[in-house]
PDB file of the backbone (N, CA, C, O) and the ligand in Angstrom, with CONECT records:
HET     ZN  A 101       1
ATOM      1  N   UNK A   1     -10.837   6.577 -37.246  1.00  0.00           N
ATOM      2  CA  UNK A   1     -11.356   6.939 -35.948  1.00  0.00           C
ATOM      3  C   UNK A   1     -11.144   5.956 -34.835  1.00  0.00           C
ATOM      4  O   UNK A   1     -11.377   4.762 -35.021  1.00  0.00           O
ATOM      5  N   UNK A   2     -10.716   6.408 -33.699  1.00  0.00           N
ATOM      6  CA  UNK A   2     -10.439   5.503 -32.624  1.00  0.00           C
ATOM      7  C   UNK A   2     -11.690   5.197 -31.844  1.00  0.00           C
ATOM      8  O   UNK A   2     -12.481   6.074 -31.497  1.00  0.00           O
ATOM      9  N   UNK A   3     -11.831   3.957 -31.589  1.00  0.00           N
ATOM     10  CA  UNK A   3     -13.108   3.521 -30.779  1.00  0.00           C
ATOM     11  C   UNK A   3     -12.860   3.904 -29.314  1.00  0.00           C
ATOM     12  O   UNK A   3     -11.868   3.528 -28.690  1.00  0.00           O
ATOM     13  N   UNK A   4     -13.864   4.707 -28.794  1.00  0.00           N
ATOM     14  CA  UNK A   4     -13.763   5.147 -27.402  1.00  0.00           C
ATOM     15  C   UNK A   4     -13.692   3.951 -26.359  1.00  0.00           C
ATOM     16  O   UNK A   4     -13.006   4.053 -25.342  1.00  0.00           O
ATOM     17  N   UNK A   5     -14.356   2.929 -26.626  1.00  0.00           N
ATOM     18  CA  UNK A   5     -14.362   1.717 -25.691  1.00  0.00           C
ATOM     19  C   UNK A   5     -13.025   1.054 -25.739  1.00  0.00           C
ATOM     20  O   UNK A   5     -12.685   0.475 -24.707  1.00  0.00           O
ATOM     21  N   UNK A   6     -12.309   1.041 -26.629  1.00  0.00           N
ATOM     22  CA  UNK A   6     -10.958   0.508 -26.735  1.00  0.00           C
ATOM     23  C   UNK A   6     -10.082   1.301 -25.895  1.00  0.00           C
ATOM     24  O   UNK A   6      -9.333   0.735 -25.099  1.00  0.00           O
ATOM     25  N   UNK A   7     -10.113   2.652 -26.013  1.00  0.00           N
ATOM     26  CA  UNK A   7      -9.301   3.580 -25.251  1.00  0.00           C
ATOM     27  C   UNK A   7      -9.671   3.395 -23.744  1.00  0.00           C
ATOM     28  O   UNK A   7      -8.753   3.301 -22.930  1.00  0.00           O
ATOM     29  N   UNK A   8     -10.851   3.345 -23.373  1.00  0.00           N
ATOM     30  CA  UNK A   8     -11.310   3.102 -22.099  1.00  0.00           C
ATOM     31  C   UNK A   8     -10.673   1.903 -21.502  1.00  0.00           C
ATOM     32  O   UNK A   8     -10.133   1.952 -20.397  1.00  0.00           O
ATOM     33  N   UNK A   9     -10.735   0.746 -22.278  1.00  0.00           N
ATOM     34  CA  UNK A   9     -10.254  -0.445 -21.636  1.00  0.00           C
ATOM     35  C   UNK A   9      -8.722  -0.409 -21.459  1.00  0.00           C
ATOM     36  O   UNK A   9      -8.216  -1.058 -20.544  1.00  0.00           O
ATOM     37  N   UNK A  10      -7.966   0.323 -22.297  1.00  0.00           N
ATOM     38  CA  UNK A  10      -6.511   0.391 -22.097  1.00  0.00           C
ATOM     39  C   UNK A  10      -6.265   1.185 -20.902  1.00  0.00           C
ATOM     40  O   UNK A  10      -5.340   0.799 -20.188  1.00  0.00           O
ATOM     41  N   UNK A  11      -6.949   2.276 -20.526  1.00  0.00           N
ATOM     42  CA  UNK A  11      -6.632   2.940 -19.397  1.00  0.00           C
ATOM     43  C   UNK A  11      -7.028   2.197 -18.116  1.00  0.00           C
ATOM     44  O   UNK A  11      -6.434   2.393 -17.056  1.00  0.00           O
ATOM     45  N   UNK A  12      -8.034   1.352 -18.241  1.00  0.00           N
ATOM     46  CA  UNK A  12      -8.460   0.406 -17.038  1.00  0.00           C
ATOM     47  C   UNK A  12      -7.213  -0.509 -16.824  1.00  0.00           C
ATOM     48  O   UNK A  12      -6.730  -0.697 -15.707  1.00  0.00           O
ATOM     49  N   UNK A  13      -6.731  -1.060 -17.963  1.00  0.00           N
ATOM     50  CA  UNK A  13      -5.733  -2.095 -17.742  1.00  0.00           C
ATOM     51  C   UNK A  13      -4.442  -1.410 -17.152  1.00  0.00           C
ATOM     52  O   UNK A  13      -3.756  -1.993 -16.312  1.00  0.00           O
ATOM     53  N   UNK A  14      -4.161  -0.250 -17.584  1.00  0.00           N
ATOM     54  CA  UNK A  14      -2.970   0.484 -17.089  1.00  0.00           C
ATOM     55  C   UNK A  14      -3.054   0.727 -15.661  1.00  0.00           C
ATOM     56  O   UNK A  14      -2.065   0.664 -14.931  1.00  0.00           O
ATOM     57  N   UNK A  15      -4.279   1.018 -15.233  1.00  0.00           N
ATOM     58  CA  UNK A  15      -4.510   1.334 -13.747  1.00  0.00           C
ATOM     59  C   UNK A  15      -4.456   0.041 -12.986  1.00  0.00           C
ATOM     60  O   UNK A  15      -3.965   0.041 -11.857  1.00  0.00           O
ATOM     61  N   UNK A  16      -4.895  -0.989 -13.486  1.00  0.00           N
ATOM     62  CA  UNK A  16      -4.880  -2.372 -12.899  1.00  0.00           C
ATOM     63  C   UNK A  16      -3.504  -2.786 -12.709  1.00  0.00           C
ATOM     64  O   UNK A  16      -3.135  -3.298 -11.652  1.00  0.00           O
ATOM     65  N   UNK A  17      -2.673  -2.566 -13.769  1.00  0.00           N
ATOM     66  CA  UNK A  17      -1.201  -3.030 -13.673  1.00  0.00           C
ATOM     67  C   UNK A  17      -0.499  -2.145 -12.546  1.00  0.00           C
ATOM     68  O   UNK A  17       0.400  -2.650 -11.874  1.00  0.00           O
ATOM     69  N   UNK A  18      -0.861  -0.966 -12.359  1.00  0.00           N
ATOM     70  CA  UNK A  18      -0.233  -0.095 -11.478  1.00  0.00           C
ATOM     71  C   UNK A  18      -0.552  -0.568 -10.008  1.00  0.00           C
ATOM     72  O   UNK A  18       0.267  -0.572  -9.090  1.00  0.00           O
ATOM     73  N   UNK A  19      -1.766  -0.934  -9.932  1.00  0.00           N
ATOM     74  CA  UNK A  19      -2.196  -1.378  -8.564  1.00  0.00           C
ATOM     75  C   UNK A  19      -1.597  -2.656  -8.225  1.00  0.00           C
ATOM     76  O   UNK A  19      -1.236  -2.890  -7.071  1.00  0.00           O
ATOM     77  N   UNK A  20      -1.461  -3.563  -9.244  1.00  0.00           N
ATOM     78  CA  UNK A  20      -0.855  -4.923  -8.967  1.00  0.00           C
ATOM     79  C   UNK A  20       0.614  -4.725  -8.581  1.00  0.00           C
ATOM     80  O   UNK A  20       1.112  -5.377  -7.663  1.00  0.00           O
ATOM     81  N   UNK A  21       1.338  -3.778  -9.319  1.00  0.00           N
ATOM     82  CA  UNK A  21       2.659  -3.460  -8.983  1.00  0.00           C
ATOM     83  C   UNK A  21       2.880  -2.874  -7.569  1.00  0.00           C
ATOM     84  O   UNK A  21       3.864  -3.192  -6.902  1.00  0.00           O
ATOM     85  N   UNK A  22       1.927  -2.000  -7.127  1.00  0.00           N
ATOM     86  CA  UNK A  22       1.969  -1.435  -5.834  1.00  0.00           C
ATOM     87  C   UNK A  22       1.787  -2.348  -4.724  1.00  0.00           C
ATOM     88  O   UNK A  22       2.286  -2.166  -3.614  1.00  0.00           O
ATOM     89  N   UNK A  23       0.944  -3.493  -5.101  1.00  0.00           N
ATOM     90  CA  UNK A  23       0.630  -4.423  -4.197  1.00  0.00           C
ATOM     91  C   UNK A  23       1.904  -5.360  -3.906  1.00  0.00           C
ATOM     92  O   UNK A  23       2.087  -5.890  -2.810  1.00  0.00           O
ATOM     93  N   UNK A  24       2.684  -5.494  -4.905  1.00  0.00           N
ATOM     94  CA  UNK A  24       3.834  -6.377  -4.647  1.00  0.00           C
ATOM     95  C   UNK A  24       5.063  -5.563  -4.066  1.00  0.00           C
ATOM     96  O   UNK A  24       6.060  -6.096  -3.577  1.00  0.00           O
ATOM     97  N   UNK A  25       4.879  -4.342  -4.172  1.00  0.00           N
ATOM     98  CA  UNK A  25       6.067  -3.430  -3.812  1.00  0.00           C
ATOM     99  C   UNK A  25       6.345  -3.502  -2.244  1.00  0.00           C
ATOM    100  O   UNK A  25       5.421  -3.752  -1.471  1.00  0.00           O
ATOM    101  N   UNK A  26       7.551  -3.291  -1.829  1.00  0.00           N
ATOM    102  CA  UNK A  26       7.892  -3.171  -0.541  1.00  0.00           C
ATOM    103  C   UNK A  26       8.075  -1.744  -0.124  1.00  0.00           C
ATOM    104  O   UNK A  26       8.523  -0.966  -0.966  1.00  0.00           O
ATOM    105  N   UNK A  27       7.807  -1.346   0.970  1.00  0.00           N
ATOM    106  CA  UNK A  27       7.929   0.062   1.457  1.00  0.00           C
ATOM    107  C   UNK A  27       8.898   0.178   2.605  1.00  0.00           C
ATOM    108  O   UNK A  27       9.144  -0.773   3.346  1.00  0.00           O
ATOM    109  N   UNK A  28       9.462   1.421   2.736  1.00  0.00           N
ATOM    110  CA  UNK A  28      10.418   1.612   3.825  1.00  0.00           C
ATOM    111  C   UNK A  28       9.778   1.765   5.162  1.00  0.00           C
ATOM    112  O   UNK A  28       8.887   2.595   5.344  1.00  0.00           O
ATOM    113  N   UNK A  29      10.172   1.062   6.000  1.00  0.00           N
ATOM    114  CA  UNK A  29       9.718   1.122   7.435  1.00  0.00           C
ATOM    115  C   UNK A  29      10.275   2.356   8.205  1.00  0.00           C
ATOM    116  O   UNK A  29      11.476   2.615   8.288  1.00  0.00           O
ATOM    117  N   UNK A  30       9.351   3.028   8.713  1.00  0.00           N
ATOM    118  CA  UNK A  30       9.712   4.326   9.553  1.00  0.00           C
ATOM    119  C   UNK A  30      10.484   3.910  10.786  1.00  0.00           C
ATOM    120  O   UNK A  30      11.348   4.651  11.253  1.00  0.00           O
ATOM    121  N   UNK A  31      10.198   2.771  11.304  1.00  0.00           N
ATOM    122  CA  UNK A  31      10.709   2.342  12.562  1.00  0.00           C
ATOM    123  C   UNK A  31      12.177   1.740  12.522  1.00  0.00           C
ATOM    124  O   UNK A  31      13.064   2.140  13.277  1.00  0.00           O
ATOM    125  N   UNK A  32      12.340   0.824  11.653  1.00  0.00           N
ATOM    126  CA  UNK A  32      13.673   0.211  11.579  1.00  0.00           C
ATOM    127  C   UNK A  32      14.426   0.591  10.273  1.00  0.00           C
ATOM    128  O   UNK A  32      15.588   0.224  10.097  1.00  0.00           O
ATOM    129  N   UNK A  33      13.730   1.348   9.341  1.00  0.00           N
ATOM    130  CA  UNK A  33      14.576   1.823   8.237  1.00  0.00           C
ATOM    131  C   UNK A  33      14.729   0.758   7.105  1.00  0.00           C
ATOM    132  O   UNK A  33      15.337   1.117   6.097  1.00  0.00           O
ATOM    133  N   UNK A  34      14.296  -0.369   7.159  1.00  0.00           N
ATOM    134  CA  UNK A  34      14.445  -1.356   6.256  1.00  0.00           C
ATOM    135  C   UNK A  34      13.352  -1.335   5.269  1.00  0.00           C
ATOM    136  O   UNK A  34      12.259  -0.907   5.640  1.00  0.00           O
ATOM    137  N   UNK A  35      13.518  -1.762   4.002  1.00  0.00           N
ATOM    138  CA  UNK A  35      12.609  -1.778   3.048  1.00  0.00           C
ATOM    139  C   UNK A  35      11.833  -3.139   3.051  1.00  0.00           C
ATOM    140  O   UNK A  35      11.988  -3.974   2.160  1.00  0.00           O
ATOM    141  N   UNK A  36      10.959  -3.306   4.153  1.00  0.00           N
ATOM    142  CA  UNK A  36      10.453  -4.647   4.469  1.00  0.00           C
ATOM    143  C   UNK A  36       8.999  -4.567   4.707  1.00  0.00           C
ATOM    144  O   UNK A  36       8.406  -5.582   5.070  1.00  0.00           O
ATOM    145  N   UNK A  37       8.386  -3.481   4.540  1.00  0.00           N
ATOM    146  CA  UNK A  37       6.974  -3.387   4.885  1.00  0.00           C
ATOM    147  C   UNK A  37       6.043  -3.860   3.578  1.00  0.00           C
ATOM    148  O   UNK A  37       6.098  -3.371   2.450  1.00  0.00           O
ATOM    149  N   UNK A  38       5.300  -4.785   3.966  1.00  0.00           N
ATOM    150  CA  UNK A  38       4.558  -5.554   2.829  1.00  0.00           C
ATOM    151  C   UNK A  38       3.120  -5.578   3.276  1.00  0.00           C
ATOM    152  O   UNK A  38       2.824  -5.574   4.471  1.00  0.00           O
ATOM    153  N   UNK A  39       2.120  -5.604   2.188  1.00  0.00           N
ATOM    154  CA  UNK A  39       0.782  -5.674   2.432  1.00  0.00           C
ATOM    155  C   UNK A  39       0.329  -6.921   3.107  1.00  0.00           C
ATOM    156  O   UNK A  39       0.524  -8.031   2.610  1.00  0.00           O
ATOM    157  N   UNK A  40      -0.289  -6.728   4.264  1.00  0.00           N
ATOM    158  CA  UNK A  40      -0.678  -7.964   4.903  1.00  0.00           C
ATOM    159  C   UNK A  40      -2.224  -8.270   4.649  1.00  0.00           C
ATOM    160  O   UNK A  40      -2.604  -9.433   4.510  1.00  0.00           O
ATOM    161  N   UNK A  41      -3.047  -7.257   4.597  1.00  0.00           N
ATOM    162  CA  UNK A  41      -4.451  -7.417   4.379  1.00  0.00           C
ATOM    163  C   UNK A  41      -5.037  -6.105   3.817  1.00  0.00           C
ATOM    164  O   UNK A  41      -4.264  -5.218   3.454  1.00  0.00           O
ATOM    165  N   UNK A  42      -6.250  -5.962   3.740  1.00  0.00           N
ATOM    166  CA  UNK A  42      -6.879  -4.733   3.307  1.00  0.00           C
ATOM    167  C   UNK A  42      -6.531  -3.583   4.295  1.00  0.00           C
ATOM    168  O   UNK A  42      -6.926  -3.554   5.460  1.00  0.00           O
ATOM    169  N   UNK A  43      -5.764  -2.658   3.718  1.00  0.00           N
ATOM    170  CA  UNK A  43      -5.214  -1.495   4.535  1.00  0.00           C
ATOM    171  C   UNK A  43      -4.296  -1.822   5.651  1.00  0.00           C
ATOM    172  O   UNK A  43      -3.948  -0.914   6.406  1.00  0.00           O
ATOM    173  N   UNK A  44      -3.875  -3.026   5.824  1.00  0.00           N
ATOM    174  CA  UNK A  44      -2.865  -3.303   6.683  1.00  0.00           C
ATOM    175  C   UNK A  44      -1.560  -3.648   6.252  1.00  0.00           C
ATOM    176  O   UNK A  44      -1.472  -4.489   5.358  1.00  0.00           O
ATOM    177  N   UNK A  45      -0.546  -3.157   6.720  1.00  0.00           N
ATOM    178  CA  UNK A  45       0.885  -3.291   6.157  1.00  0.00           C
ATOM    179  C   UNK A  45       1.752  -3.695   7.241  1.00  0.00           C
ATOM    180  O   UNK A  45       1.580  -3.144   8.328  1.00  0.00           O
ATOM    181  N   UNK A  46       2.683  -4.597   7.116  1.00  0.00           N
ATOM    182  CA  UNK A  46       3.420  -5.023   8.139  1.00  0.00           C
ATOM    183  C   UNK A  46       4.881  -5.046   7.788  1.00  0.00           C
ATOM    184  O   UNK A  46       5.221  -5.547   6.716  1.00  0.00           O
ATOM    185  N   UNK A  47       5.780  -4.533   8.623  1.00  0.00           N
ATOM    186  CA  UNK A  47       7.097  -4.625   8.458  1.00  0.00           C
ATOM    187  C   UNK A  47       7.632  -6.064   8.847  1.00  0.00           C
ATOM    188  O   UNK A  47       7.430  -6.537   9.966  1.00  0.00           O
ATOM    189  N   UNK A  48       8.288  -6.693   7.909  1.00  0.00           N
ATOM    190  CA  UNK A  48       8.784  -8.128   8.115  1.00  0.00           C
ATOM    191  C   UNK A  48       9.912  -8.159   8.963  1.00  0.00           C
ATOM    192  O   UNK A  48      10.245  -9.208   9.515  1.00  0.00           O
ATOM    193  N   UNK A  49      10.594  -6.991   9.131  1.00  0.00           N
ATOM    194  CA  UNK A  49      11.768  -7.001   9.851  1.00  0.00           C
ATOM    195  C   UNK A  49      11.663  -6.801  11.224  1.00  0.00           C
ATOM    196  O   UNK A  49      12.309  -7.485  12.018  1.00  0.00           O
ATOM    197  N   UNK A  50      10.737  -5.728  11.639  1.00  0.00           N
ATOM    198  CA  UNK A  50      10.648  -5.409  13.089  1.00  0.00           C
ATOM    199  C   UNK A  50       9.183  -5.670  13.490  1.00  0.00           C
ATOM    200  O   UNK A  50       8.901  -5.483  14.673  1.00  0.00           O
ATOM    201  N   UNK A  51       8.171  -6.099  12.604  1.00  0.00           N
ATOM    202  CA  UNK A  51       6.868  -6.383  12.924  1.00  0.00           C
ATOM    203  C   UNK A  51       5.935  -5.312  13.093  1.00  0.00           C
ATOM    204  O   UNK A  51       4.796  -5.600  13.459  1.00  0.00           O
ATOM    205  N   UNK A  52       6.274  -4.012  12.865  1.00  0.00           N
ATOM    206  CA  UNK A  52       5.402  -2.911  12.984  1.00  0.00           C
ATOM    207  C   UNK A  52       4.274  -2.977  11.971  1.00  0.00           C
ATOM    208  O   UNK A  52       4.469  -3.294  10.798  1.00  0.00           O
ATOM    209  N   UNK A  53       3.091  -2.667  12.468  1.00  0.00           N
ATOM    210  CA  UNK A  53       1.922  -2.730  11.661  1.00  0.00           C
ATOM    211  C   UNK A  53       1.510  -1.334  11.373  1.00  0.00           C
ATOM    212  O   UNK A  53       1.363  -0.506  12.273  1.00  0.00           O
ATOM    213  N   UNK A  54       1.297  -1.037   9.939  1.00  0.00           N
ATOM    214  CA  UNK A  54       0.848   0.186   9.534  1.00  0.00           C
ATOM    215  C   UNK A  54      -0.492   0.120   8.920  1.00  0.00           C
ATOM    216  O   UNK A  54      -0.779  -0.875   8.254  1.00  0.00           O
ATOM    217  N   UNK A  55      -1.387   1.130   9.084  1.00  0.00           N
ATOM    218  CA  UNK A  55      -2.596   1.211   8.524  1.00  0.00           C
ATOM    219  C   UNK A  55      -2.356   2.118   7.155  1.00  0.00           C
ATOM    220  O   UNK A  55      -1.824   3.227   7.207  1.00  0.00           O
ATOM    221  N   UNK A  56      -2.771   1.566   6.044  1.00  0.00           N
ATOM    222  CA  UNK A  56      -2.551   2.371   4.852  1.00  0.00           C
ATOM    223  C   UNK A  56      -3.665   2.120   3.980  1.00  0.00           C
ATOM    224  O   UNK A  56      -4.678   1.542   4.374  1.00  0.00           O
ATOM    225  N   UNK A  57      -3.503   2.552   2.765  1.00  0.00           N
ATOM    226  CA  UNK A  57      -4.497   2.385   1.657  1.00  0.00           C
ATOM    227  C   UNK A  57      -4.585   1.035   1.355  1.00  0.00           C
ATOM    228  O   UNK A  57      -3.658   0.258   1.583  1.00  0.00           O
ATOM    229  N   UNK A  58      -5.746   0.671   0.808  1.00  0.00           N
ATOM    230  CA  UNK A  58      -5.972  -0.893   0.437  1.00  0.00           C
ATOM    231  C   UNK A  58      -4.923  -1.492  -0.486  1.00  0.00           C
ATOM    232  O   UNK A  58      -4.596  -2.679  -0.452  1.00  0.00           O
ATOM    233  N   UNK A  59      -4.427  -0.592  -1.304  1.00  0.00           N
ATOM    234  CA  UNK A  59      -3.406  -1.111  -2.294  1.00  0.00           C
ATOM    235  C   UNK A  59      -2.134  -0.440  -2.251  1.00  0.00           C
ATOM    236  O   UNK A  59      -1.165  -0.931  -2.829  1.00  0.00           O
ATOM    237  N   UNK A  60      -2.057   0.636  -1.619  1.00  0.00           N
ATOM    238  CA  UNK A  60      -0.712   1.501  -1.607  1.00  0.00           C
ATOM    239  C   UNK A  60      -0.562   2.122  -0.275  1.00  0.00           C
ATOM    240  O   UNK A  60      -1.515   2.629   0.318  1.00  0.00           O
ATOM    241  N   UNK A  61       0.691   2.079   0.210  1.00  0.00           N
ATOM    242  CA  UNK A  61       1.006   2.831   1.481  1.00  0.00           C
ATOM    243  C   UNK A  61       0.921   4.332   1.160  1.00  0.00           C
ATOM    244  O   UNK A  61       0.676   5.111   2.081  1.00  0.00           O
ATOM    245  N   UNK A  62       1.094   4.750  -0.002  1.00  0.00           N
ATOM    246  CA  UNK A  62       1.091   6.151  -0.387  1.00  0.00           C
ATOM    247  C   UNK A  62      -0.091   6.919   0.073  1.00  0.00           C
ATOM    248  O   UNK A  62      -0.029   8.103   0.405  1.00  0.00           O
ATOM    249  N   UNK A  63      -1.194   6.187   0.081  1.00  0.00           N
ATOM    250  CA  UNK A  63      -2.504   6.825   0.499  1.00  0.00           C
ATOM    251  C   UNK A  63      -2.620   6.849   2.010  1.00  0.00           C
ATOM    252  O   UNK A  63      -3.600   7.386   2.527  1.00  0.00           O
ATOM    253  N   UNK A  64      -1.642   6.280   2.762  1.00  0.00           N
ATOM    254  CA  UNK A  64      -1.780   6.244   4.164  1.00  0.00           C
ATOM    255  C   UNK A  64      -1.702   7.560   4.851  1.00  0.00           C
ATOM    256  O   UNK A  64      -0.908   8.404   4.432  1.00  0.00           O
ATOM    257  N   UNK A  65      -2.485   7.804   5.900  1.00  0.00           N
ATOM    258  CA  UNK A  65      -2.404   8.987   6.761  1.00  0.00           C
ATOM    259  C   UNK A  65      -1.384   8.725   7.870  1.00  0.00           C
ATOM    260  O   UNK A  65      -1.491   7.737   8.598  1.00  0.00           O
ATOM    261  N   UNK A  66      -0.514   9.506   7.981  1.00  0.00           N
ATOM    262  CA  UNK A  66       0.559   9.263   9.010  1.00  0.00           C
ATOM    263  C   UNK A  66       0.004   9.239  10.524  1.00  0.00           C
ATOM    264  O   UNK A  66       0.426   8.470  11.388  1.00  0.00           O
ATOM    265  N   UNK A  67      -0.920  10.118  10.693  1.00  0.00           N
ATOM    266  CA  UNK A  67      -1.540  10.233  12.018  1.00  0.00           C
ATOM    267  C   UNK A  67      -2.316   8.852  12.269  1.00  0.00           C
ATOM    268  O   UNK A  67      -2.264   8.312  13.374  1.00  0.00           O
ATOM    269  N   UNK A  68      -2.991   8.337  11.270  1.00  0.00           N
ATOM    270  CA  UNK A  68      -3.854   7.097  11.432  1.00  0.00           C
ATOM    271  C   UNK A  68      -2.869   5.990  11.843  1.00  0.00           C
ATOM    272  O   UNK A  68      -3.085   5.266  12.814  1.00  0.00           O
ATOM    273  N   UNK A  69      -1.853   5.897  11.116  1.00  0.00           N
ATOM    274  CA  UNK A  69      -0.901   4.784  11.175  1.00  0.00           C
ATOM    275  C   UNK A  69      -0.299   4.816  12.708  1.00  0.00           C
ATOM    276  O   UNK A  69      -0.260   3.811  13.418  1.00  0.00           O
ATOM    277  N   UNK A  70       0.132   6.022  13.086  1.00  0.00           N
ATOM    278  CA  UNK A  70       0.729   6.136  14.459  1.00  0.00           C
ATOM    279  C   UNK A  70      -0.240   5.783  15.463  1.00  0.00           C
ATOM    280  O   UNK A  70       0.130   5.194  16.479  1.00  0.00           O
ATOM    281  N   UNK A  71      -1.537   6.110  15.260  1.00  0.00           N
ATOM    282  CA  UNK A  71      -2.561   5.817  16.396  1.00  0.00           C
ATOM    283  C   UNK A  71      -2.746   4.346  16.359  1.00  0.00           C
ATOM    284  O   UNK A  71      -2.944   3.806  17.447  1.00  0.00           O
ATOM    285  N   UNK A  72      -2.715   3.605  15.301  1.00  0.00           N
ATOM    286  CA  UNK A  72      -2.832   2.156  15.234  1.00  0.00           C
ATOM    287  C   UNK A  72      -1.746   1.392  15.940  1.00  0.00           C
ATOM    288  O   UNK A  72      -1.980   0.406  16.638  1.00  0.00           O
ATOM    289  N   UNK A  73      -0.463   1.924  15.714  1.00  0.00           N
ATOM    290  CA  UNK A  73       0.643   1.338  16.287  1.00  0.00           C
ATOM    291  C   UNK A  73       0.537   1.505  17.761  1.00  0.00           C
ATOM    292  O   UNK A  73       0.775   0.520  18.459  1.00  0.00           O
ATOM    293  N   UNK A  74       0.193   2.688  18.347  1.00  0.00           N
ATOM    294  CA  UNK A  74       0.095   2.908  19.770  1.00  0.00           C
ATOM    295  C   UNK A  74      -0.978   1.995  20.290  1.00  0.00           C
ATOM    296  O   UNK A  74      -0.833   1.387  21.351  1.00  0.00           O
ATOM    297  N   UNK A  75      -2.039   1.899  19.558  1.00  0.00           N
ATOM    298  CA  UNK A  75      -3.186   1.007  19.925  1.00  0.00           C
ATOM    299  C   UNK A  75      -2.697  -0.593  20.142  1.00  0.00           C
ATOM    300  O   UNK A  75      -3.114  -1.302  21.058  1.00  0.00           O
ATOM    301  N   UNK A  76      -1.839  -0.971  19.233  1.00  0.00           N
ATOM    302  CA  UNK A  76      -1.380  -2.251  19.268  1.00  0.00           C
ATOM    303  C   UNK A  76      -0.368  -2.494  20.493  1.00  0.00           C
ATOM    304  O   UNK A  76      -0.365  -3.558  21.111  1.00  0.00           O
ATOM    305  N   UNK A  77       0.405  -1.532  20.766  1.00  0.00           N
ATOM    306  CA  UNK A  77       1.434  -1.622  21.888  1.00  0.00           C
ATOM    307  C   UNK A  77       0.788  -1.588  23.137  1.00  0.00           C
ATOM    308  O   UNK A  77       1.448  -2.004  24.089  1.00  0.00           O
ATOM    309  N   UNK A  78      -0.448  -1.152  23.364  1.00  0.00           N
ATOM    310  CA  UNK A  78      -1.014  -1.180  24.635  1.00  0.00           C
ATOM    311  C   UNK A  78      -1.298  -2.593  25.283  1.00  0.00           C
ATOM    312  O   UNK A  78      -1.797  -2.669  26.405  1.00  0.00           O
TER     313      UNK A  78
HETATM  314 ZN    ZN A 101      10.515  -2.265  10.469  1.00  0.00          ZN2+
END
């Protein structure tokens, strides 16, 4: 019989590895088209190539709302 607590721990570790991987990942910049967007802080992503700031998820750009990111960029440009 499998111990449920062991199974639980394995799924947590799997999720943690995924988060760690996504934190390290670079994302494609919508502005300059280079894969240079990196996590700068909690929910803040910055393109190292053109300096565009994106508001995204705390750990992954995939959770970002496009409208929120666009609004933030416009806010910074003012
Ligand atoms: Zn860029």
